[in-house]
DSSP file (Angstrom, degrees, kcal/mol; ACC not computed):
  #  RESIDUE AA STRUCTURE BP1 BP2  ACC     N-H-->O    O-->H-N    N-H-->O    O-->H-N    TCO  KAPPA ALPHA  PHI   PSI    X-CA   Y-CA   Z-CA
    1    1 A X              0   0    0      0, 0.0     2,-0.1     0, 0.0     0, 0.0   0.000 360.0 360.0 360.0 123.5   15.4   -0.7   10.6
    2    2 A X        -     0   0    0      1,-0.1     2,-0.5     0, 0.0     0, 0.0  -0.455 360.0-130.2 -77.7 147.7   16.0   -4.4    9.9
    3    3 A X        -     0   0    0     -2,-0.1     2,-0.3     2,-0.0     3,-0.1  -0.845  26.0-155.6 -94.3 126.6   18.6   -6.3   11.9
    4    4 A X        -     0   0    0     -2,-0.5     4,-0.1     1,-0.1    27,-0.0  -0.761  22.6-150.7-107.4 154.4   20.9   -8.3    9.7
    5    5 A X  S    S+     0   0    0     -2,-0.3     2,-0.4     2,-0.1    -1,-0.1   0.748  87.4  64.5 -80.2 -34.7   22.9  -11.3   10.5
    6    6 A X  S    S-     0   0    0     -3,-0.1    -2,-0.1     4,-0.0     2,-0.0  -0.802  84.2-130.1 -94.0 134.9   25.6  -10.3    7.9
    7    7 A X     >  -     0   0    0     -2,-0.4     4,-2.8     1,-0.1     5,-0.2  -0.373  29.5-109.4 -72.2 158.2   27.6   -7.1    8.4
    8    8 A X  H  > S+     0   0    0      1,-0.2     4,-2.2     2,-0.2     5,-0.2   0.867 119.7  54.2 -60.0 -37.3   27.7   -4.8    5.4
    9    9 A X  H  > S+     0   0    0      2,-0.2     4,-1.6     1,-0.2    -1,-0.2   0.915 112.2  42.8 -64.0 -42.0   31.3   -5.6    4.8
   10   10 A X  H  > S+     0   0    0      2,-0.2     4,-2.5     1,-0.2    -2,-0.2   0.892 111.8  54.0 -68.2 -39.6   30.6   -9.3    4.7
   11   11 A X  H  X S+     0   0    0     -4,-2.8     4,-3.0     1,-0.2     5,-0.2   0.895 105.7  53.1 -60.1 -40.9   27.6   -8.8    2.6
   12   12 A X  H  X S+     0   0    0     -4,-2.2     4,-1.8     2,-0.2    -1,-0.2   0.901 112.3  46.1 -57.2 -42.7   29.6   -6.9    0.0
   13   13 A X  H  X S+     0   0    0     -4,-1.6     4,-2.1     2,-0.2    -2,-0.2   0.939 113.9  46.8 -69.3 -44.4   32.1   -9.8   -0.2
   14   14 A X  H  X S+     0   0    0     -4,-2.5     4,-2.9     1,-0.2     5,-0.2   0.921 111.5  52.0 -65.9 -42.6   29.4  -12.4   -0.4
   15   15 A X  H  X S+     0   0    0     -4,-3.0     4,-2.5     1,-0.2    -1,-0.2   0.904 107.6  52.3 -56.1 -43.5   27.5  -10.4   -3.1
   16   16 A X  H  X S+     0   0    0     -4,-1.8     4,-1.2    -5,-0.2    -1,-0.2   0.900 111.8  46.2 -59.7 -42.3   30.6  -10.1   -5.2
   17   17 A X  H  X S+     0   0    0     -4,-2.1     4,-1.1     2,-0.2     3,-0.2   0.923 112.3  50.4 -67.2 -43.8   31.2  -13.9   -5.0
   18   18 A X  H ><>S+     0   0    0     -4,-2.9     5,-1.9     1,-0.2     3,-0.8   0.918 108.3  52.0 -60.8 -42.0   27.5  -14.6   -5.8
   19   19 A X  H ><5S+     0   0    0     -4,-2.5     3,-1.5     1,-0.3    -1,-0.2   0.799 102.8  59.9 -67.0 -29.3   27.6  -12.3   -8.9
   20   20 A X  H 3<5S+     0   0    0     -4,-1.2    -1,-0.3     1,-0.3    -2,-0.2   0.800 104.5  51.6 -68.3 -27.1   30.8  -14.2  -10.1
   21   21 A X  T <<5S-     0   0    0     -4,-1.1    -1,-0.3    -3,-0.8    -2,-0.2   0.114 124.6-104.7 -97.2  24.5   28.6  -17.4  -10.2
   22   22 A X  T < 5 +     0   0    0     -3,-1.5     2,-0.5     1,-0.2    -3,-0.2   0.753  59.0 167.2  64.4  28.1   26.0  -15.7  -12.2
   23   23 A X      < -     0   0    0     -5,-1.9    -1,-0.2    -6,-0.1     2,-0.1  -0.627  45.9-109.2 -75.2 123.2   23.5  -15.2   -9.3
   24   24 A X        -     0   0    0     -2,-0.5     2,-1.6     1,-0.1    -1,-0.1  -0.337  26.7-132.2 -64.7 127.7   20.8  -12.8  -10.6
   25   25 A X        +     0   0    0     -2,-0.1    -1,-0.1    -6,-0.1     2,-0.1  -0.587  34.1 178.3 -84.4  86.8   21.2   -9.4   -8.7
   26   26 A X    >   -     0   0    0     -2,-1.6     3,-1.2     1,-0.1     4,-0.2  -0.442  40.8-113.2 -79.9 163.0   17.7   -8.7   -7.6
   27   27 A X  T 3  S+     0   0    0      1,-0.3     3,-0.3    -2,-0.1     4,-0.1   0.830 118.2  41.0 -66.4 -31.5   17.0   -5.6   -5.5
   28   28 A X  T 3> S+     0   0    0      1,-0.2     4,-1.7     2,-0.1    -1,-0.3  -0.088  76.3 121.9-109.9  34.8   16.1   -7.7   -2.5
   29   29 A X  H <> S+     0   0    0     -3,-1.2     4,-2.5     1,-0.2     5,-0.2   0.920  74.7  52.9 -61.4 -45.4   18.9  -10.3   -2.9
   30   30 A X  H  > S+     0   0    0     -3,-0.3     4,-2.6    -4,-0.2    -1,-0.2   0.929 107.2  50.1 -62.4 -40.5   20.2   -9.5    0.6
   31   31 A X  H  > S+     0   0    0      1,-0.2     4,-2.0     2,-0.2    -1,-0.2   0.852 108.7  52.7 -64.3 -33.7   16.8  -10.0    2.2
   32   32 A X  H  X S+     0   0    0     -4,-1.7     4,-2.0     2,-0.2    -1,-0.2   0.936 112.7  44.9 -62.2 -51.1   16.5  -13.3    0.4
   33   33 A X  H  X S+     0   0    0     -4,-2.5     4,-2.0     1,-0.2    -2,-0.2   0.889 112.9  50.1 -61.4 -45.1   19.9  -14.4    1.8
   34   34 A X  H  X S+     0   0    0     -4,-2.6     4,-2.7    -5,-0.2    -1,-0.2   0.867 109.7  53.0 -62.8 -38.5   19.1  -13.0    5.3
   35   35 A X  H  X S+     0   0    0     -4,-2.0     4,-2.4     1,-0.2    -2,-0.2   0.889 108.9  48.6 -67.5 -40.1   15.8  -15.0    5.3
   36   36 A X  H  X S+     0   0    0     -4,-2.0     4,-2.0     2,-0.2    -1,-0.2   0.896 111.4  49.0 -60.9 -45.7   17.6  -18.2    4.4
   37   37 A X  H  X S+     0   0    0     -4,-2.0     4,-2.3     2,-0.2    -2,-0.2   0.898 111.8  50.5 -64.3 -41.2   20.1  -17.7    7.1
   38   38 A X  H  X S+     0   0    0     -4,-2.7     4,-2.8     2,-0.2     5,-0.3   0.949 108.3  50.2 -63.4 -44.3   17.3  -17.0    9.6
   39   39 A X  H  X>S+     0   0    0     -4,-2.4     4,-1.6     1,-0.2     5,-0.8   0.877 112.4  49.6 -63.3 -39.3   15.3  -20.0    8.7
   40   40 A X  H  <5S+     0   0    0     -4,-2.0    -1,-0.2     2,-0.2    -2,-0.2   0.882 112.5  47.1 -61.5 -39.7   18.5  -22.1    9.1
   41   41 A X  H  <5S+     0   0    0     -4,-2.3    -2,-0.2     1,-0.2    -3,-0.2   0.941 121.1  33.1 -73.8 -45.4   19.2  -20.6   12.5
   42   42 A X  H  <5S-     0   0    0     -4,-2.8    -1,-0.2    -5,-0.1    -2,-0.2   0.612 101.1-127.4 -94.0 -11.6   15.7  -21.0   14.1
   43   43 A X  T  <5 -     0   0    0     -4,-1.6    -3,-0.2    -5,-0.3    -4,-0.1   0.882  31.7-170.6  77.1  35.9   14.7  -24.2   12.3
   44   44 A X      < -     0   0    0     -5,-0.8    -1,-0.2    -6,-0.2     2,-0.1  -0.402  28.4-111.9 -58.8 137.9   11.4  -23.2   10.8
   45   45 A X        -     0   0    0      1,-0.0     2,-0.2    -2,-0.0    -1,-0.1  -0.433  40.8-161.9 -71.0 148.7    9.4  -26.1    9.3
   46   46 A X        +     0   0    0     -2,-0.1    -1,-0.0    -3,-0.1     0, 0.0  -0.711  38.9  49.4-123.2 172.6    9.2  -25.8    5.5
   47   47 A X  S    S-     0   0    0     -2,-0.2     2,-0.4     2,-0.0    -2,-0.0   0.062  83.9 -75.2  83.9 165.4    7.1  -27.2    2.8
   48   48 A X              0   0    0      1,-0.1    -2,-0.1     0, 0.0    -1,-0.0  -0.795 360.0 360.0-107.6 139.6    3.3  -27.5    2.5
   49   49 A X              0   0    0     -2,-0.4    -1,-0.1     0, 0.0    -2,-0.0   0.454 360.0 360.0 -91.7 360.0    1.6  -30.1    4.5
């Protein structure tokens, strides 16, 4: 069971806002957002060297 940073209640609100701005509703949209939040939190280096 994955551990999410966003609660289900907060995710439903964020998803509604994202869909208003025509963000494509993929099946794994929440996992993408959670991955972005994780990367911002832990400071993983990005890009190709």
